[in-house]
N, CA, C and O atoms as CSV, one atom per row, in Angstrom:
chain,resi,resn,atom,element,x,y,z
A,1,LEU,N,N,-41.647,61.135,-26.616
A,1,LEU,CA,C,-40.489,60.643,-27.261
A,1,LEU,C,C,-40.674,59.140,-27.470
A,1,LEU,O,O,-40.882,58.398,-26.510
A,2,LYS,N,N,-40.600,58.711,-28.677
A,2,LYS,CA,C,-40.664,57.248,-28.940
A,2,LYS,C,C,-39.285,56.787,-29.405
A,2,LYS,O,O,-38.625,57.439,-30.213
A,3,VAL,N,N,-38.886,55.669,-28.879
A,3,VAL,CA,C,-37.546,55.141,-29.182
A,3,VAL,C,C,-37.695,53.732,-29.748
A,3,VAL,O,O,-38.441,52.910,-29.215
A,4,LEU,N,N,-36.988,53.472,-30.816
A,4,LEU,CA,C,-36.951,52.132,-31.389
A,4,LEU,C,C,-35.775,51.402,-30.754
A,4,LEU,O,O,-34.620,51.627,-31.117
A,5,VAL,N,N,-36.078,50.538,-29.818
A,5,VAL,CA,C,-35.027,49.863,-29.011
A,5,VAL,C,C,-34.322,48.845,-29.899
A,5,VAL,O,O,-34.967,48.047,-30.579
A,6,PRO,N,N,-32.981,48.882,-29.888
A,6,PRO,CA,C,-32.247,47.910,-30.693
A,6,PRO,C,C,-32.612,46.487,-30.269
A,6,PRO,O,O,-32.705,46.160,-29.086
A,7,SER,N,N,-32.814,45.658,-31.300
A,7,SER,CA,C,-33.194,44.272,-31.062
A,7,SER,C,C,-32.826,43.459,-32.264
A,7,SER,O,O,-32.851,43.978,-33.380
A,8,PRO,N,N,-32.487,42.215,-32.088
A,8,PRO,CA,C,-32.197,41.347,-33.232
A,8,PRO,C,C,-33.426,41.224,-34.177
A,8,PRO,O,O,-33.296,40.892,-35.356
A,9,LEU,N,N,-34.601,41.503,-33.614
A,9,LEU,CA,C,-35.856,41.392,-34.421
A,9,LEU,C,C,-36.104,42.620,-35.286
A,9,LEU,O,O,-36.873,42.558,-36.245
A,10,VAL,N,N,-35.454,43.745,-34.954
A,10,VAL,CA,C,-35.619,44.978,-35.756
A,10,VAL,C,C,-34.563,45.021,-36.830
A,10,VAL,O,O,-33.364,45.115,-36.566
A,11,ARG,N,N,-35.054,44.948,-38.061
A,11,ARG,CA,C,-34.139,45.032,-39.200
A,11,ARG,C,C,-33.936,46.480,-39.642
A,11,ARG,O,O,-34.702,47.363,-39.257
A,12,GLU,N,N,-32.958,46.709,-40.409
A,12,GLU,CA,C,-32.673,48.034,-40.934
A,12,GLU,C,C,-33.887,48.533,-41.759
A,12,GLU,O,O,-34.231,49.715,-41.733
A,13,ALA,N,N,-34.498,47.625,-42.462
A,13,ALA,CA,C,-35.703,48.008,-43.256
A,13,ALA,C,C,-36.827,48.501,-42.372
A,13,ALA,O,O,-37.544,49.432,-42.737
A,14,ASP,N,N,-36.989,47.878,-41.195
A,14,ASP,CA,C,-38.035,48.292,-40.242
A,14,ASP,C,C,-37.723,49.691,-39.744
A,14,ASP,O,O,-38.602,50.552,-39.713
A,15,ARG,N,N,-36.489,49.920,-39.356
A,15,ARG,CA,C,-36.106,51.203,-38.842
A,15,ARG,C,C,-36.305,52.293,-39.909
A,15,ARG,O,O,-36.812,53.374,-39.611
A,16,ALA,N,N,-35.904,52.000,-41.148
A,16,ALA,CA,C,-36.074,52.972,-42.235
A,16,ALA,C,C,-37.546,53.231,-42.520
A,16,ALA,O,O,-37.900,54.363,-42.849
A,17,ARG,N,N,-38.409,52.244,-42.409
A,17,ARG,CA,C,-39.836,52.434,-42.617
A,17,ARG,C,C,-40.417,53.333,-41.559
A,17,ARG,O,O,-41.175,54.249,-41.877
A,18,VAL,N,N,-40.076,53.092,-40.291
A,18,VAL,CA,C,-40.572,53.901,-39.203
A,18,VAL,C,C,-40.124,55.380,-39.368
A,18,VAL,O,O,-40.897,56.314,-39.155
A,19,GLU,N,N,-38.844,55.540,-39.757
A,19,GLU,CA,C,-38.321,56.869,-39.951
A,19,GLU,C,C,-38.998,57.586,-41.130
A,19,GLU,O,O,-39.293,58.778,-41.045
A,20,ALA,N,N,-39.239,56.868,-42.213
A,20,ALA,CA,C,-39.916,57.441,-43.375
A,20,ALA,C,C,-41.344,57.862,-43.060
A,20,ALA,O,O,-41.794,58.922,-43.496
A,21,GLU,N,N,-42.056,57.032,-42.303
A,21,GLU,CA,C,-43.428,57.349,-41.923
A,21,GLU,C,C,-43.464,58.587,-41.031
A,21,GLU,O,O,-44.326,59.452,-41.185
A,22,ALA,N,N,-42.494,58.661,-40.074
A,22,ALA,CA,C,-42.414,59.817,-39.179
A,22,ALA,C,C,-42.105,61.089,-39.976
A,22,ALA,O,O,-42.716,62.134,-39.751
A,23,ARG,N,N,-41.172,60.994,-40.890
A,23,ARG,CA,C,-40.866,62.197,-41.704
A,23,ARG,C,C,-42.063,62.623,-42.583
A,23,ARG,O,O,-42.292,63.814,-42.790
A,24,ALA,N,N,-42.806,61.653,-43.086
A,24,ALA,CA,C,-43.969,61.988,-43.924
A,24,ALA,C,C,-45.054,62.648,-42.978
A,24,ALA,O,O,-45.674,63.645,-43.349
A,25,ALA,N,N,-45.247,62.099,-41.826
A,25,ALA,CA,C,-46.239,62.703,-40.886
A,25,ALA,C,C,-45.819,64.078,-40.418
A,25,ALA,O,O,-46.659,64.925,-40.115
A,26,SER,N,N,-44.508,64.300,-40.358
A,26,SER,CA,C,-44.043,65.637,-39.889
A,26,SER,C,C,-44.366,66.732,-40.877
A,26,SER,O,O,-44.324,67.911,-40.525
A,27,ARG,N,N,-44.689,66.372,-42.107
A,27,ARG,CA,C,-45.019,67.381,-43.145
A,27,ARG,C,C,-46.549,67.659,-43.111
A,27,ARG,O,O,-47.016,68.553,-43.817
A,28,LEU,N,N,-47.289,66.947,-42.346
A,28,LEU,CA,C,-48.742,67.137,-42.271
A,28,LEU,C,C,-49.124,68.151,-41.196
A,28,LEU,O,O,-48.436,68.269,-40.181
A,29,ASN,N,N,-50.200,68.871,-41.410
A,29,ASN,CA,C,-50.652,69.851,-40.438
A,29,ASN,C,C,-52.164,69.657,-40.330
A,29,ASN,O,O,-52.912,70.120,-41.191
A,30,HIS,N,N,-52.611,68.981,-39.286
A,30,HIS,CA,C,-54.022,68.678,-39.084
A,30,HIS,C,C,-54.278,68.553,-37.606
A,30,HIS,O,O,-53.430,68.019,-36.891
A,31,PRO,N,N,-55.427,69.027,-37.102
A,31,PRO,CA,C,-55.684,68.938,-35.669
A,31,PRO,C,C,-55.728,67.534,-35.087
A,31,PRO,O,O,-55.542,67.356,-33.884
A,32,ASN,N,N,-55.975,66.527,-35.938
A,32,ASN,CA,C,-56.063,65.169,-35.451
A,32,ASN,C,C,-54.780,64.344,-35.745
A,32,ASN,O,O,-54.776,63.118,-35.638
A,33,ILE,N,N,-53.714,65.046,-36.112
A,33,ILE,CA,C,-52.436,64.385,-36.362
A,33,ILE,C,C,-51.402,65.011,-35.439
A,33,ILE,O,O,-51.218,66.228,-35.440
A,34,VAL,N,N,-50.747,64.203,-34.672
A,34,VAL,CA,C,-49.719,64.675,-33.716
A,34,VAL,C,C,-48.604,65.378,-34.477
A,34,VAL,O,O,-48.221,64.964,-35.571
A,35,THR,N,N,-48.094,66.442,-33.881
A,35,THR,CA,C,-46.946,67.167,-34.495
A,35,THR,C,C,-45.649,66.444,-34.182
A,35,THR,O,O,-45.382,66.102,-33.030
A,36,ILE,N,N,-44.860,66.218,-35.187
A,36,ILE,CA,C,-43.542,65.554,-35.021
A,36,ILE,C,C,-42.453,66.636,-35.115
A,36,ILE,O,O,-42.352,67.337,-36.121
A,37,PHE,N,N,-41.656,66.758,-34.075
A,37,PHE,CA,C,-40.660,67.823,-34.000
A,37,PHE,C,C,-39.326,67.345,-34.554
A,37,PHE,O,O,-38.603,68.132,-35.165
A,38,ALA,N,N,-38.979,66.073,-34.357
A,38,ALA,CA,C,-37.662,65.620,-34.802
A,38,ALA,C,C,-37.668,64.087,-34.969
A,38,ALA,O,O,-38.347,63.361,-34.242
A,39,VAL,N,N,-36.904,63.644,-35.932
A,39,VAL,CA,C,-36.638,62.244,-36.155
A,39,VAL,C,C,-35.145,62.079,-36.247
A,39,VAL,O,O,-34.503,62.799,-37.011
A,40,GLY,N,N,-34.566,61.166,-35.507
A,40,GLY,CA,C,-33.138,61.035,-35.545
A,40,GLY,C,C,-32.588,59.852,-34.789
A,40,GLY,O,O,-33.300,58.902,-34.462
A,41,GLU,N,N,-31.284,59.936,-34.516
A,41,GLU,CA,C,-30.563,58.853,-33.851
A,41,GLU,C,C,-29.588,59.495,-32.889
A,41,GLU,O,O,-28.914,60.462,-33.245
A,42,ALA,N,N,-29.502,58.978,-31.686
A,42,ALA,CA,C,-28.555,59.447,-30.690
A,42,ALA,C,C,-28.055,58.271,-29.872
A,42,ALA,O,O,-28.833,57.506,-29.303
A,43,GLU,N,N,-26.725,58.147,-29.828
A,43,GLU,CA,C,-26.074,57.032,-29.079
A,43,GLU,C,C,-26.652,55.662,-29.454
A,43,GLU,O,O,-26.854,54.796,-28.603
A,44,GLY,N,N,-26.907,55.497,-30.748
A,44,GLY,CA,C,-27.350,54.195,-31.269
A,44,GLY,C,C,-28.847,53.949,-31.123
A,44,GLY,O,O,-29.322,52.883,-31.512
A,45,LEU,N,N,-29.619,54.913,-30.566
A,45,LEU,CA,C,-31.067,54.776,-30.444
A,45,LEU,C,C,-31.745,55.650,-31.434
A,45,LEU,O,O,-31.457,56.845,-31.492
A,46,HIS,N,N,-32.641,55.108,-32.226
A,46,HIS,CA,C,-33.425,55.888,-33.184
A,46,HIS,C,C,-34.670,56.365,-32.414
A,46,HIS,O,O,-35.273,55.626,-31.636
A,47,PHE,N,N,-35.028,57.649,-32.673
A,47,PHE,CA,C,-36.102,58.236,-31.922
A,47,PHE,C,C,-37.017,59.105,-32.763
A,47,PHE,O,O,-36.651,59.540,-33.855
A,48,ILE,N,N,-38.213,59.355,-32.244
A,48,ILE,CA,C,-39.136,60.308,-32.831
A,48,ILE,C,C,-39.566,61.203,-31.685
A,48,ILE,O,O,-40.105,60.705,-30.697
A,49,ALA,N,N,-39.346,62.514,-31.781
A,49,ALA,CA,C,-39.799,63.471,-30.789
A,49,ALA,C,C,-41.069,64.100,-31.295
A,49,ALA,O,O,-41.096,64.726,-32.354
A,50,MET,N,N,-42.157,63.921,-30.500
A,50,MET,CA,C,-43.448,64.413,-30.960
A,50,MET,C,C,-44.182,65.139,-29.862
A,50,MET,O,O,-43.813,65.086,-28.689
A,51,GLU,N,N,-45.201,65.798,-30.262
A,51,GLU,CA,C,-46.139,66.509,-29.378
A,51,GLU,C,C,-46.727,65.569,-28.359
A,51,GLU,O,O,-47.098,64.444,-28.693
A,52,LEU,N,N,-46.819,66.015,-27.104
A,52,LEU,CA,C,-47.499,65.193,-26.073
A,52,LEU,C,C,-48.958,65.614,-26.116
A,52,LEU,O,O,-49.303,66.790,-26.000
A,53,VAL,N,N,-49.816,64.581,-26.290
A,53,VAL,CA,C,-51.252,64.853,-26.344
A,53,VAL,C,C,-51.855,64.182,-25.101
A,53,VAL,O,O,-51.768,62.969,-24.910
A,54,GLU,N,N,-52.461,65.021,-24.278
A,54,GLU,CA,C,-53.090,64.541,-23.045
A,54,GLU,C,C,-54.371,63.837,-23.380
A,54,GLU,O,O,-55.026,64.197,-24.358
A,55,GLY,N,N,-54.757,62.843,-22.606
A,55,GLY,CA,C,-56.013,62.137,-22.814
A,55,GLY,C,C,-55.842,60.639,-22.687
A,55,GLY,O,O,-54.820,60.157,-22.201
A,56,GLU,N,N,-56.851,59.907,-23.128
A,56,GLU,CA,C,-56.806,58.465,-23.009
A,56,GLU,C,C,-56.641,57.847,-24.387
A,56,GLU,O,O,-56.987,58.452,-25.402
A,57,THR,N,N,-56.111,56.643,-24.405
A,57,THR,CA,C,-55.969,55.895,-25.641
A,57,THR,C,C,-57.291,55.241,-26.012
A,57,THR,O,O,-58.207,55.130,-25.196
A,58,LEU,N,N,-57.360,54.817,-27.257
A,58,LEU,CA,C,-58.548,54.084,-27.686
A,58,LEU,C,C,-58.714,52.809,-26.844
A,58,LEU,O,O,-59.826,52.428,-26.478
A,59,ARG,N,N,-57.588,52.168,-26.550
A,59,ARG,CA,C,-57.665,50.933,-25.710
A,59,ARG,C,C,-58.266,51.259,-24.338
A,59,ARG,O,O,-59.067,50.486,-23.812
A,60,GLN,N,N,-57.877,52.408,-23.756
A,60,GLN,CA,C,-58.460,52.779,-22.484
A,60,GLN,C,C,-59.943,53.132,-22.608
A,60,GLN,O,O,-60.731,52.835,-21.710
A,61,ARG,N,N,-60.315,53.757,-23.703
A,61,ARG,CA,C,-61.759,54.084,-23.931
A,61,ARG,C,C,-62.565,52.856,-24.042
A,61,ARG,O,O,-63.700,52.818,-23.567
A,62,LEU,N,N,-61.998,51.781,-24.689
A,62,LEU,CA,C,-62.769,50.561,-24.953
A,62,LEU,C,C,-62.786,49.612,-23.758
A,62,LEU,O,O,-63.559,48.654,-23.745
A,63,ALA,N,N,-61.956,49.860,-22.769
A,63,ALA,CA,C,-61.846,48.941,-21.590
A,63,ALA,C,C,-63.185,48.886,-20.862
A,63,ALA,O,O,-63.500,47.853,-20.272
A,64,SER,N,N,-63.960,49.913,-20.877
A,64,SER,CA,C,-65.236,49.942,-20.187
A,64,SER,C,C,-66.391,49.428,-21.022
A,64,SER,O,O,-67.535,49.432,-20.566
A,65,GLY,N,N,-66.106,48.983,-22.246
A,65,GLY,CA,C,-67.139,48.447,-23.124
A,65,GLY,C,C,-67.195,49.188,-24.468
A,65,GLY,O,O,-66.459,50.146,-24.704
A,66,PRO,N,N,-68.087,48.712,-25.332
A,66,PRO,CA,C,-68.192,49.338,-26.655
A,66,PRO,C,C,-68.627,50.800,-26.571
A,66,PRO,O,O,-69.340,51.209,-25.655
A,67,LEU,N,N,-68.182,51.555,-27.541
A,67,LEU,CA,C,-68.567,52.949,-27.592
A,67,LEU,C,C,-69.902,53.093,-28.281
A,67,LEU,O,O,-70.204,52.339,-29.205
A,68,PRO,N,N,-70.728,54.068,-27.842
A,68,PRO,CA,C,-71.999,54.313,-28.509
A,68,PRO,C,C,-71.778,54.688,-29.982
A,68,PRO,O,O,-70.758,55.266,-30.357
A,69,VAL,N,N,-72.769,54.336,-30.788
A,69,VAL,CA,C,-72.646,54.586,-32.235
A,69,VAL,C,C,-72.395,56.081,-32.574
A,69,VAL,O,O,-71.593,56.366,-33.463
A,70,PRO,N,N,-73.058,57.034,-31.891
A,70,PRO,CA,C,-72.768,58.419,-32.243
A,70,PRO,C,C,-71.289,58.844,-31.909
A,70,PRO,O,O,-70.718,59.702,-32.583
A,71,VAL,N,N,-70.726,58.247,-30.904
A,71,VAL,CA,C,-69.283,58.513,-30.587
A,71,VAL,C,C,-68.394,57.913,-31.652
A,71,VAL,O,O,-67.440,58.552,-32.096
A,72,VAL,N,N,-68.686,56.712,-32.062
A,72,VAL,CA,C,-67.913,56.028,-33.104
A,72,VAL,C,C,-68.000,56.837,-34.426
A,72,VAL,O,O,-67.001,57.036,-35.117
A,73,ALA,N,N,-69.209,57.284,-34.740
A,73,ALA,CA,C,-69.378,58.071,-35.974
A,73,ALA,C,C,-68.567,59.339,-35.903
A,73,ALA,O,O,-67.923,59.724,-36.880
A,74,ASP,N,N,-68.591,60.014,-34.724
A,74,ASP,CA,C,-67.801,61.263,-34.596
A,74,ASP,C,C,-66.311,60.976,-34.752
A,74,ASP,O,O,-65.603,61.716,-35.435
A,75,LEU,N,N,-65.834,59.902,-34.118
A,75,LEU,CA,C,-64.426,59.542,-34.236
A,75,LEU,C,C,-64.048,59.227,-35.705
A,75,LEU,O,O,-62.977,59.603,-36.182
A,76,ALA,N,N,-64.961,58.529,-36.396
A,76,ALA,CA,C,-64.687,58.162,-37.792
A,76,ALA,C,C,-64.612,59.400,-38.655
A,76,ALA,O,O,-63.760,59.460,-39.541
A,77,VAL,N,N,-65.467,60.399,-38.442
A,77,VAL,CA,C,-65.426,61.620,-39.222
A,77,VAL,C,C,-64.099,62.343,-38.971
A,77,VAL,O,O,-63.514,62.892,-39.905
A,78,GLN,N,N,-63.621,62.350,-37.736
A,78,GLN,CA,C,-62.349,63.018,-37.429
A,78,GLN,C,C,-61.239,62.367,-38.144
A,78,GLN,O,O,-60.089,62.787,-38.012
C-alpha cells in the first residue's frame, strides 16, 4: 500500500499525476510490472494498493558495489 501523505508541497496536480500513472499501470499485464489492485482515497489519504513483491530493491543490490555486466544486461532486457 502506498499512501500520498498530505503536505503543503503536494499539489493537486501532483496527486492527479500519481493517480493517472497508477491507473495506466493497472491496465498493464506483464511479469515485470507490479499488479495494481486499487487506486483511491480514504479519510483524506490518497492511496495505491498493489501486489507485494518479495525481494530486494535496486538500491539494496547496489549497496555492495556495481553489478556485473551480464546481470545489468539481463535486467535491461527485462
